[in-house]
C-alpha positions as a Markdown table, in Angstrom:
| # | Residue | x | y | z |
|---|---|---|---|---|
| 1 | Met | -4.0 | -12.1 | -44.2 |
| 2 | Leu | -8.2 | -12.8 | -43.4 |
| 3 | Ala | -9.6 | -15.4 | -45.4 |
| 4 | Arg | -12.6 | -14.1 | -47.4 |
| 5 | Ser | -14.8 | -16.2 | -45.2 |
| 6 | Asn | -13.1 | -14.7 | -42.2 |
| 7 | Arg | -14.3 | -10.7 | -43.5 |
| 8 | Leu | -17.2 | -8.8 | -42.5 |
| 9 | Thr | -18.5 | -8.1 | -46.4 |
| 10 | Arg | -22.2 | -6.2 | -45.8 |
| 11 | Gly | -22.7 | -2.7 | -44.7 |
| 12 | Val | -26.3 | -4.3 | -42.2 |
| 13 | Asp | -23.9 | -7.0 | -40.8 |
| 14 | Tyr | -21.2 | -4.0 | -39.5 |
| 15 | Arg | -24.1 | -1.7 | -38.8 |
| 16 | Gln | -25.5 | -4.7 | -36.7 |
| 17 | Val | -22.2 | -5.3 | -34.8 |
| 18 | Val | -21.4 | -1.9 | -33.7 |
| 19 | Arg | -25.9 | -1.1 | -32.6 |
| 20 | Arg | -25.6 | -4.2 | -30.7 |
| 21 | Gly | -22.0 | -5.2 | -29.5 |
| 22 | Thr | -19.9 | -5.3 | -26.9 |
| 23 | Arg | -17.4 | -2.2 | -27.1 |
| 24 | Cys | -13.5 | -1.8 | -26.2 |
| 25 | Gly | -12.3 | 1.7 | -26.9 |
| 26 | Gly | -8.7 | 3.3 | -26.4 |
| 27 | Pro | -6.9 | 6.4 | -27.9 |
| 28 | Arg | -6.2 | 4.3 | -31.6 |
| 29 | Leu | -9.4 | 1.9 | -31.5 |
| 30 | Ile | -12.5 | 0.9 | -30.6 |
| 31 | Thr | -13.4 | -2.4 | -31.1 |
| 32 | Ser | -17.1 | -3.8 | -31.1 |
| 33 | Val | -18.3 | -7.4 | -30.8 |
| 34 | Leu | -21.0 | -9.2 | -31.0 |
| 35 | His | -21.8 | -13.2 | -30.2 |
| 36 | Gly | -23.5 | -15.2 | -32.2 |
| 37 | Ala | -24.9 | -18.1 | -32.0 |
| 38 | Glu | -24.0 | -19.6 | -36.1 |
| 39 | Asp | -21.6 | -22.1 | -37.1 |
| 40 | Arg | -18.8 | -20.2 | -38.6 |
| 41 | Ala | -15.6 | -19.0 | -39.0 |
| 42 | Pro | -15.2 | -16.0 | -36.9 |
| 43 | Arg | -15.6 | -12.2 | -38.4 |
| 44 | Phe | -14.0 | -9.3 | -38.7 |
| 45 | Gly | -14.5 | -5.2 | -40.1 |
| 46 | Phe | -13.0 | -2.5 | -40.4 |
| 47 | Ile | -13.8 | 1.3 | -40.8 |
| 48 | Ile | -11.1 | 3.5 | -41.1 |
| 49 | Ser | -12.7 | 7.4 | -42.0 |
| 50 | Lys | -10.4 | 9.8 | -43.5 |
| 51 | Gln | -10.3 | 11.9 | -40.6 |
| 52 | Val | -7.1 | 9.2 | -40.2 |
| 53 | Gly | -5.5 | 10.6 | -43.2 |
| 54 | Thr | -4.2 | 10.2 | -46.2 |
| 55 | Ala | -5.8 | 6.9 | -48.7 |
| 56 | Val | -2.2 | 6.2 | -48.6 |
| 57 | Val | -2.0 | 6.3 | -44.6 |
| 58 | Arg | -5.7 | 4.7 | -44.5 |
| 59 | Asn | -4.9 | 1.9 | -46.9 |
| 60 | Thr | -1.3 | 0.9 | -44.0 |
| 61 | Val | -3.4 | 1.2 | -41.6 |
| 62 | Arg | -6.0 | -1.1 | -42.9 |
| 63 | Arg | -3.6 | -3.9 | -43.7 |
| 64 | Arg | -1.8 | -3.7 | -39.9 |
| 65 | Leu | -4.9 | -4.8 | -38.3 |
| 66 | Lys | -5.7 | -7.2 | -40.7 |
| 67 | Ala | -2.7 | -8.7 | -40.2 |
| 68 | Val | -3.0 | -8.5 | -35.8 |
| 69 | Cys | -6.5 | -9.7 | -36.2 |
| 70 | Ala | -5.1 | -12.8 | -38.8 |
| 71 | Glu | -2.9 | -13.2 | -35.6 |
| 72 | Phe | -6.4 | -13.2 | -33.0 |
| 73 | Ile | -8.1 | -15.5 | -35.3 |
| 74 | Asp | -8.0 | -18.1 | -33.1 |
| 75 | Met | -8.5 | -17.1 | -30.0 |
| 76 | Val | -12.3 | -15.7 | -31.1 |
| 77 | Pro | -14.7 | -18.1 | -30.4 |
| 78 | Glu | -16.7 | -19.3 | -33.7 |
| 79 | Gly | -20.2 | -17.4 | -34.7 |
| 80 | Thr | -18.3 | -13.8 | -33.6 |
| 81 | Asp | -18.1 | -10.9 | -35.5 |
| 82 | Val | -15.7 | -8.4 | -34.2 |
| 83 | Val | -15.7 | -4.0 | -36.1 |
| 84 | Ile | -12.8 | -1.8 | -35.6 |
| 85 | Arg | -13.1 | 1.2 | -35.6 |
| 86 | Ala | -9.5 | 2.9 | -36.3 |
| 87 | Leu | -9.6 | 6.5 | -35.5 |
| 88 | Pro | -6.9 | 9.5 | -36.2 |
| 89 | Ala | -4.6 | 8.4 | -34.0 |
| 90 | Ser | -3.9 | 5.3 | -35.4 |
| 91 | Ala | -2.2 | 6.9 | -38.2 |
| 92 | Glu | 1.3 | 7.2 | -36.5 |
| 93 | Ala | 0.6 | 3.8 | -34.5 |
| 94 | Asp | 3.0 | 1.1 | -35.9 |
| 95 | Phe | 2.0 | -2.4 | -35.7 |
| 96 | Ser | 3.0 | -2.9 | -31.9 |
| 97 | Ser | 0.8 | -0.8 | -30.4 |
| 98 | Leu | -2.2 | -1.5 | -33.1 |
| 99 | Arg | -1.7 | -5.3 | -32.0 |
| 100 | Thr | -1.5 | -4.1 | -28.4 |
| 101 | Asp | -4.3 | -2.7 | -28.6 |
| 102 | Val | -6.1 | -5.2 | -30.1 |
| 103 | Glu | -5.0 | -8.0 | -27.6 |
| 104 | Arg | -6.3 | -6.0 | -25.2 |
| 105 | Cys | -9.8 | -5.1 | -26.4 |
| 106 | Leu | -10.5 | -8.3 | -27.7 |
| 107 | Arg | -8.9 | -10.0 | -24.3 |
| 108 | Arg | -11.6 | -7.7 | -22.1 |
| 109 | Val | -14.8 | -8.0 | -24.5 |
| 110 | Leu | -14.0 | -12.2 | -24.9 |
| 111 | Val | -13.4 | -12.5 | -21.0 |
| 112 | Gly | -16.4 | -10.4 | -20.0 |
| 113 | Ser | -18.6 | -12.7 | -22.2 |
| 114 | Ala | -17.3 | -15.7 | -21.0 |
| 115 | Arg | -17.9 | -14.8 | -16.9 |
| 116 | Ala | -21.9 | -13.5 | -18.1 |
């Protein structure tokens, strides 16, 4: 589970990451990553709309994504914000496929930013 210090909680922060961040998409998720210069723990936020499914399905997807992000928290540099938008296909996805999608996007975005 993600600690409070590792979660995005304000709408302003979500909007900033989605609008200014680097995006990586897939069939089940769209991941936006924004690197900051602040000295703080990386933060994660999740957007799961009603198109994904009922409240039970949305909460299941959110819990799975939180668990996946907790695994990769050491991989993300300090001061970085990550927003993951779940697409409707994520409702049928199991934990391992969500994990693969998140890992692929984080590696792609973080390696790309290290080269720049």
